N, C-alpha and C positions, 0 to 999 in steps of 0.2 A: 502493499499499500506506498502510496505517495505520503512521503513527510515523516515515514519513519525508520529507522536503521533497525537491523538484522544481528544478533550477538552473536556470534558464532565463539563456539565454545573448544577449544583445544583439548579434546581427550587425553593428551601425551602431555597437561599443566597441570600440577597438584593445584587440588581445590582447597583450599586452610579453611581451619575452622571458624565456624564463624564466633564473634569477640565470647557474646553470652555465653557457650558451650565453653570455653575456656576457663571463663571465669566460674562455671559452676564448680566443673572437673577443678581447677584449682584448691576449692572449697572442701572440697572430697578428702583430697591429698594432704589438705591440712589437717582433717579430720584423723586419719590414717596416720601422719606421722603425733599427733598425741596420742592415738591411742597403741601403736606403739612401743612410746618413751613413756609412757605410762605404765605400761607393761612391762616393760625394761626395769624400770624403778624399784616397783613390787619384787621380781624376781633378786634384786639387789639391796632394798631393805634403802630404799633412797627415798625422798619426795621430790615431784617432780621441779619445786624450785632450785634442790641443789643440781638437776643435770643441767650439761650444756646447753641444750637446744630448750628452747625458753618460750617457744610458739604457743599461744593460748587455745583452747577450743573454738571454733568458728561458730561455733553455734546450732541449729535446726539446718539439716542439711534437706532441700526440696528437692532440686536435681539431680540426676548422676549416679541416686544410691546405690543401684548394682556392681557401683566401683566402692563401696564401704567395703572394708575388712570388717570381717565377720569376726565377736569379739572372741566366741569359740573359736576360730580358725588358732588365732593368736593362742588363746591357752594351750594350744594341740603343739605348740610349736617347742620347740628345744631353747635355752638360754641361747646360744652362739645363731642360733637362726633368728631370735628376735632381734638380734645385735644387727643381723647381714639388712634382713630386711627396713631396720630402723633406718639404715644410710643409705640402704635403696628408694623409699618414699624421702627421705629429706633431701637425695638431689634432686627427685620428682618435682617437689615444693620448692627449692631453690631455683629450679629454670622454670615455673612456675610466676613465682617472683620476677625472675629478668625475663621475663615476655614482658612485665608490666613497668618493665623499671624500676624495680624496688629495692632499696638497699637496706644492706642486711638482714635478710629474711627472718636469722635465728633471736631477734630480741624484740619478741612481744609483738610482731605483727600480727594483724587481722589480716588474711587475704582480702578478704569482699572487703572492709573498709578500704585497703589500699589503694582500690583500684580503680574505687567508683568514679575518682574526676579521672584517671587516667586514660592512655590510646598504647594498643597492644605494639609492637614491635612488627617493621612490614615483614613480607617472607623471603626478602635480600637479605634481612639481615635475619632470619629464621635459618636461613640457608647455609650460611658463612659459619653461623653457632653448632649447624651439625656438621659438620665438615671440620669443624675443631676437633669435638668431642670424638666425633669418630677415629680424628689421629690421637688423639690423646689414649681414647681406652685402647687402641690399640698397643701405642708404646706400653702402656702398663702389661697388657697384654702378651708383648713382644718378651719382656724382665720375669714374668710368670715363667714362660717358654723358658727362655736361656737358661733360667735357673732350674726346672724341674724335667720339662722334655728331653729324655734319651734321645742321642745323638742331633738331636737341635743346632746344636752350636758347627757340627760335625761337615753340613752342606756345602757345597760351593758360595754357595750364593748366600753365605750368611752374615760374610764383612759387609755387604751393601745393605742388607738387611737391619745391622747392628747400625752400622751408618744412619741412617736415616732413621731409625728407632729415635738416635740418639740425641740428633737434633732438633727432634719434638718439644718444643719449652712446657712437657707437662711439670705437676709437681704434687707431692702427693703429703699432703697435710703440712707444706715448704718446706720439703727435701725434695731431692733428685730420686725419681722410681730405683739406682741404682744403690743408695744412700738408704731407703727403708726396709725394714722387713716385712717379712710373708705378710704376718694379718693386715697391714698397713695398705700394702699393696689391694690386698681383698676389697676392702675396707671405701679404700678409692674408686678400685674398680666398681664395686657399688655404688655407690653415687653417682659415676660419671654416667651408669648403665639409664641407673634414671634419668637422667639427665635426656640422654639421646634420645630414648623413651616417648617421652612429653616434647620435646622439639619436633620428633618426627611425629605423632599427632597432632600437634598444632600444624605443621606446615600442613600436610596430607590427609583429608578424609578418607583415602582410601583406607589405613592404619586403625583398626580397632585396638581400644583400649587395653591393655594386654594384651594383642595379641603374639601369636608364638613370634621370636625374630625379631620382633621390634626390638631386641636390647643389641642385637648382636651386629659385630663386624667382620665387614670378611679378611681373612690377612691374606688367603689369596690377591686382593686387587692392591695393600699394600706391598706385597714382596715383591709387583708387576713391576709399580713403582720404583723399587728400589733394584730392581734388573735395568731398568731403563736409565736408571740413574748414569 
């Protein structure tokens, strides 16, 4: 019809989440952080005020309730599992805060209140963040394989892979991966994996929340880059 324009949708271009859906899931993740933190405090005989993470409850959750962690599931976790999952959901929460430009997410930040007047980051910024997170997670994965995978360092291409991994400026709680112990590497990897999952989910509606593979990084992709360098 005259005077009207036809909007063409590129099926190969990712479709970002609606801002209101990102906000709703951010509140759910905040609630999950609180649940895991409180569970850990209970296991370690601490109060919530003594924990490093001081995020308060977001209050009643109206949307995306299916993503809330069931307290009965948490109850069945071991102490180690609770600690690892806490770091994963903390990583998720930090990325949600980053999406809205919120600083210092660990100090009494209520996600819903913080985003009320804000604006979500653009697709280009999220795409750059995904690339960064993938590289950081791969570099930690490299360090773990270097320490524990038999024969990994004997491969012909290992020097190039190591050079690429060492060039990636990832920190493990303020230290280099080489200077970090195994436990710190695992915890940092959990946080980065949680961040990557949120970045991918926000960037493209083709990803479902908690979809299999959403936290994965392709070793072969980075190894191919190393071979071509």
